[in-house]
N, C-alpha and C positions, 0 to 999 in steps of 0.2 A: 503494499499500501503506498502511496506518497500523495501529497497535496500539490495542487496545480492552480495557479491563477485564473480566476475568470474576469475578462475585460468588457467593456462596451465602451465604444466610440462617442466621444462626446460632439457636440453641434461644432465644436472648432475644429475637429478632425483628430484630435488626441485621444489616448487611451484612458479609461478611467478605471480603476479596480473596484469589482463589483463585491467579489469574495472569494475565499480559497475554498476550491472544491476537492474532495477525497476520490482518488482513480486507484483502481486496482492494476498493477504492474503487468498482470497476465494479459492485458487486452494487446500489449506490444509482442507477445508471443505467438507470431504466425511462420508458417512454414512457407518458403518460397516454393511456388508451383509452377511445374516446367512440363508442358505437354510437347512431346516430341514424335515426329512422323517421318519414316523413310519414304520419301515421297517418290523416288525413282528406282526402288526396288532394292532388296538385298545387296549389302557390300557398297552403297554409296554414300552411307552416312545418315545422320539424323539432322532433320531440320527442325527448330524450335518455333512452335507455332503458338506460344502462349500469350503473345499480344492480341491473336485474333480469337482467342476462347471467350466466350460471351457467358461470364456467371451470371449475370442478371438475367439473361433469357432462360437458363436453367443451370444447376448445380453440376459438377462433375461429381457422377456416383457411381460406385462400383461394388463389386462383390466377387469372391473367389475362395477357393478351398473347399471344404466339406461343409455343407450348410446344415447338417444333422448330428446326433451324438449317440445313436445307438449301437448295438453290435453289428448291425448290417450295413451301417454308415462308414465305409471305409474308402470310397473312391469319390474324387471330386466331380460335380457337375461343371459344365461350362462356366468360366467366369465371364461377366459382362461388365462392360463400362459404357456411361453414356454422357454426353455433354452437347454443348451447343457452340457453333462457330459463328463469328459474326459474318454477314452476307452482303453487307452494304457497301457504299462509298467510305465508310469509316475504317474498312479493313485495311490491312497492310497492303493490299492491292489497290485500294483508292478507287474500286469500282463495284458497282451492284454485280450479285451472281458470280463472286469471287471463289466460293466454296459450294457452287452447283455444278457438278460434273457434267460434262457435255454442253455446258453454256460457253458462249463465244468469249467471255471474260474469264472464264475458269483457271483457276492457278494450275499451271503446268504440273502434271505427275498427282494431282489430288483425285484420289478415287477409291472405291472399295478394293480391298485387297491389299492395301497397304499397312506395314507393320505401324504400329503406334505403342507409346509406353508413357507412363506418368512418373515423373521424377518430383519427389518431396524432398527439400533442402531444409534440414534443421537448422532453424536462425539461430539457435545457442551454440552448436558445434560445427556447423557448416558441412556437415556430413550430408552427402546425396544418397538417397535410397530409391531405387527404381521399383515402385510399389506395385504397379500392374504394367502387364505387356500383353499384348494381343494382334489381332487383326482388324482393321475396320470392314465391317460386313453390311452396314446399312447407311444410307446417306439421304436425309429427307429434307431438301430444301422448302423453307415456308413460301408459299405464293403471297403475293399482295405487295406491290410498290410502296404501301404507305402503313405497313403492319410492322411487325418486328424486325423483319429482315435477318433471320437466323437460321441455321441448318442443325438440324437433330442429327446426331451422330451414335451410332451403336460399334462397339467392337466387342470380340470376343477373346478369350485367351485360348492356349493352345490345347486345353482340355476339350475345345470343341472338333479339334481335327480327328482324333480317332473315333469319334462318335459319327462320323458322316462318310466314313471309307469302311470297306468290307476287309475281312481277314483275306490275304492272297500271298502267294510266293512264299508259302512256309510249309515245309515238309514236317512230318512227325517227329517231335522232340523226345530224346530219350535222355535220363540222366540230367535234367535240367534243373537249376533253382528259377525261383519266380523272377530275380533281376535278370537272368541270362534270357528267359522267354520276353520278357517286356522289351528288352533290347532288340531282340530278334522282330518283335511284333512293329516297334516303332521303326526300326529301319527299313523293314520289307514291306508294310502295309500302310504307312504314312508319308504322303507326299511332303507336307510342310513340317520339318523337323524342329524340335523345341529349342529355344535359344541356349540352354544349357540342360543337363542332368545332373541329379545326385542319387544314384541307386545304391542303397545298403547291399551288401552281400548277404543274402537271406539263408534261413536256417534248414528249411526243406530241400531236399531234392527229390523230384519226382521222376518216377520211372517212365512214364510217358505223359504227353501232353500235346495239346492242339489237335489229338486224332479226332476228338469228339467234338469240334467244330464243325459248322456247315458254311463253308467259305462263301457260298452265294447269299446268305442271310446273315451271318454273323458280323456284327459292327466289331471293328478292332478294339474299341473300347470295352465290349463285353468280354473279349478273350483277355484284356489286360484286367479286367476287375475279376475275371477267374482266376488269374494267377496271383492276385493280390488277396483273395477270400482264402486260396488255401494256403498261402503263407501266413495269414492271420496278420498282415500288415495295413498300411495307409499308403495312398497315392494321390499326390495332389500337385498343383503349383504354387510357388511361393516368390516374393519380392528378394531383391537382395542389393548389395551397394556396387556390383559390377556391371549387370547389363540387365536384369530383371527376367521374370519368366523363366526361373528354373524349375523343371519338373523333378520332385522328390519322391523318391519309394522308400517307405520305412520297413524293415523288417520286424518281426514279433519280438525282438528284443530291445528295439530301439528306445520305446516309451518305458519300461521298466527300469533302464539304465540312466533317463534323463534327470538333469537337474533344474530346479527353478532360474529363471533369468529375470524374473520380475515380482515384486512384491506390492499389491495394492492394499490400502487399508481404509477403507470408507470415503475412497477417493473417486470412485466410479459415477458416473452421472445418472446410469440406471442399472438394475439388475434384475435380471427374469430367474426367479428361483421357484422353483414348483415340488412337491411331493404328489406323484400322480400313479395310479395303477398302469397307466399307458407305457410306463418306463420300467415295469417288472417283467421279468422272462424268467418263471420258473419250471418249465419243463422245454428242453432243449434236445433235438434229435439231429445230431452231426452226421452227414452222409458221405461215404467216401465210395470211389468207383474202382474197384479191381478190373483190369483188363483181362481178356482172352486173346493171345496173341498165337498165330499159325506158326506151325515149325518151320515151313518152308514157303518160299514165293512162288507158290504154284496156284494160288486160289485166284478163281474168276472174280475179281473187283467189279468189273463192267464187262458185259457183252451185249452187242447188239443182237436182237432176236432174229433169227435165220429163216423163220417161218414165211410164208409167201403173203400172209395179210400184213405183214409189218413194211411200212414204206422203207425203202432204201435211200440213203442220200446218194447224190450223184453230182459230177463235177464235170463241166464242158471243157474243151480242150484249152490249156492255158490257165484254167481258172485255179484259185486258191481258196479252200474254205477250212475253218477252224472249228472244230466241235469242243465243247466241254462235256465232260461226262462225270457223274458222280458215283462214288463207290457204295456198294451196296452188298448186303449179305447173301452170298451165292447159294443159299438154299431155297430160295425163291420167296422169302418173307419180305424182301423189298425194305429191310431196315438199312438205314444208312450206317456205315461203318469207316473206320479210318484206314489208311493203307500205308504199309511200311515196306522197303526193300523192292520197291516198285520196279518190274522189268521193263525197260524200252521196247514197244511192239516190234515184232519180227516179220517180215514179209511172209506171206501164206500161213505162218502160225497165227499170227494175231490179226493180220487184216488181209482182205482180197478185194482185189478190182475186177469188174467183169463188164463187158459190153452190153449185157441183158441184167435188167433188177432180180430176174429170178436165179442167176448165176449159172444159166444153161449156155451162155453165149461164149465168146473169146474170153480168156485169161488175159487181163490188161494190168495185172497187178505190179509189173516190172515198170509201167509208166506212172505209178504213184510214188511220188518222194514224200517223205514225211519229216514233221518236227514234232518233239515230243516234250511236255513238261508236266511233271506232277507236282501236287500239293499234298497235304495231310489226308484229305479226304475227296479229292477230284483230280482230274487230268485234262490238260488240253491238248487234243490232237490236230496238227494241221496238215492236211493233205493238199498237194498240189498236182494237178493233172498236166505231165509232161508230153503227153501223145500230140501228135500233129494235128490230128482232125477229130479223133473219137470222143463221145462221151463215156465217162467212166462210171458205174454204179459200185458204190462200196456195199460188197454184199457181207462182209465179216469184218468187225471191228471188237477188239476186246483187250482187258489190261488186266494183267496178272501180278501178284505180290502176295505179301502177307496181310492177312485182314487183321485190324487191330479193334477189337470189338468192347465197347463200353455198354454193357446191357445187364450187369450183375451187381449194380450199387447196393451198398448197405447202410444201414443206418443204426447209430449208437447212441443209447439214451442217457439222459442224467435229469434229475428233478428234484425240487426242494418242497417235499411234502408239506411243512409247516406252512410255507408260503402260499401253497396252493389252498390249504384250508383257510388261512386268513384272508387271501386277496382272491381266490378264484384262480382256475388254472390260465397261465398265460404261456401259449406255446410260440417256439422260435424253431425254425429250419435253417440250419447252417450247412449249406451245400458246398462241397469243396470238390469239384469235378475232376482237378488233377491229381488228387491225393487218393493211395489206395491203401492206407495203413489204418485199421481200425482201432489200433491202441493209442496211435496220435489222436484220431477223433474222439476217443473216450476222454483224453486229456483235455481237449478243447471244449466238449460239452462241460465237464466238471468246471472248468475255467470261467466259461459264460455265467454258469449258474451262481457261482461265487461272488461275480461282478453285479449280475443284474437280477439274481434272483430272490431279493428283499427290498422292502420300502426304503428309501433314502430322499433326502432333499436334494435336488438336482439344480445346479446353476446352469443353464443352458444358454446364456447370452449375457453380456455387460456391454453397456456403452460408455465412452469416456469422451469428454470435451478436451480436446488437445491443447487449446490455447489458455487452460486455465492455470497450467505451471510447468515449469521446465521438465521436471520429469515425466509429465504426460505428454508432453509434446513429443520427447524422444520415444516413449513407448509407442505412442500411436503411429510415428512414422517406422519405426525399426521392427516391430514385433510381428510375427508372422505365423502360418500355420506350422504346427509342428512344435512350437515353442511352448515350455512349459512356465506357467505363472502361480503364484499363490495369493489367495484372497482371503480378505477379511471384512465382513459387512455386518453391523451391529443388528440391523432391524430383522435380518434373514436368520441370524445365528450361525452363519459361515464364519468360521473362525481358524485361520491358518491352513485353508483346505487349498490343495495342489489341484490345477486343472491345466489341460493341453487346449491350446488354440487349433480348433479344426477347420475353421472358416472365418473371413474377413468381409465387413461391409465398410465402406468409407463414403463420406460425403463433404465436399469441399464447397462453401457458399461464398458470397461476395464479401470480400475482405480477406480472404484466404482463411476463413473458419473451418477448421477441420474437426469433424466427429467420425469417431471410428466404432464399430461394434465387432465384438469376438465372440464367435459361436464357440461354445465350451464343452470339453468332454472331461469330467472329473478325473484326476489324475489317481485318485485312490482305485478307480476302477481299471486302472494298467499297472499296480503294482503286483509284482509276481515274484516267488522265489525261483530263481535259475541255479541249476546245480553248476558248483564250481565257479560262479562268477564273482570276481572281487566287489563289484558294487551290489549287485542284486542276490548275491549268494549268501545273506544274512537273513535267516527267516525270524521274522518280529511279528508281533501281533498285529500290526497294520498291514502285513502283506499276506498274499494268498498262494498256494502252491501252484507254481506254474509248469510250462512244458518246455522243452529244449527244442 
């Protein structure tokens, strides 16, 4: 607090002291806001567009990370940031329509698909933190020459990328950890790569994985989530001081070993605390998926029917056609299976070409050239008709290999009978489609019951006004998903309780006033006794028996 003089101007033009007013020094604690866009594509540097951001039209608002805190909330949804740009002659371009893509006055390089990041500069330390990073997905200019003349902008972070592309170019994975699987999925299936990665070395090694996907239907994020669930980890994007947009994978030992990096004692602007039946899970079934694997690569994973009623594909002279075929159970049950040790199709053995669809004409197999690519549960066969003039009917087409069958899933149960009596039964299915060990499944089911099986007061979210103090400003700027914090709040009775930040929401309003909300998961629900670990290997009353 400090005192400031309040003056008025006299008729003679000079100042006259009216009174001394008290003012809170906290109002001067404002972060510098810098909105940067790569206008000309990756590798050409960042352009600072802060001068043209219109906070009076709408605030800069964003969210990212995991926006819930239950046992199934382990993978972040797409992060979103919205803001407005000046689109009038008061913009840095000095013309109307400067941020309307396709306009004759539009800024060169401004369009959807451009990378964007928000930098917050701590006014007390000078530290720059890249809070949010993503790609512009929507640009909506306001109509009306005499209205607000602004452009509403929407961007989404990297977590959007694997949700809009399917699994592809991946074979059945054997003896791989979740971090290795996720690396393969990101490298092979996602066109736009994350700005940076931080993937913990995970604890479980899966005998088989990605065999039970459906390439034509499975989003890459679904496959990533399956790897995260099988590891019992977390996956999200977080900010940093380097470039922003780091994709983070936690293994299941990450949180039990973490230390608190911030303590808040009745300094939160708002706290959402509740004691609810909805947060209780007192009957858990953990499901694992043992595989059945063929001994030799002789199984027909796909075969074109040879009967006369099935239409046969054909190629005219010089034509090239690609066929994608899906592996199925060879017993005729039409159940999808994975395929390993795939045999590249051999002429006459695996494919035939004929001048007639019924196969009774001339054998033209020698005039079919082939390229072949297989994935974990499908294959693409590309034929080219090299004959000078003849049409070629493909009368035989098959793929051989080892069938990898996920048809024998097993559930392992755990329950808290007292809780079911007190609160009613609350069921949870925890499905680990890459895991095949029932012993581990039992440990996970017991662990979830220990953490979520009884009633407790749960702080799900807090809000802080960053401009109130130096400590709050630094915390609002720097703290990210995965950070552990400690809370005390008198009215709710929360005293020295640890929580993990799962997700972040932020709003920047005129005057660079910053409000940040953190979605929290209680850290006492992550404490576990890990055998032979120097930090988490001490079994105390506040910890639960974990699993390696």
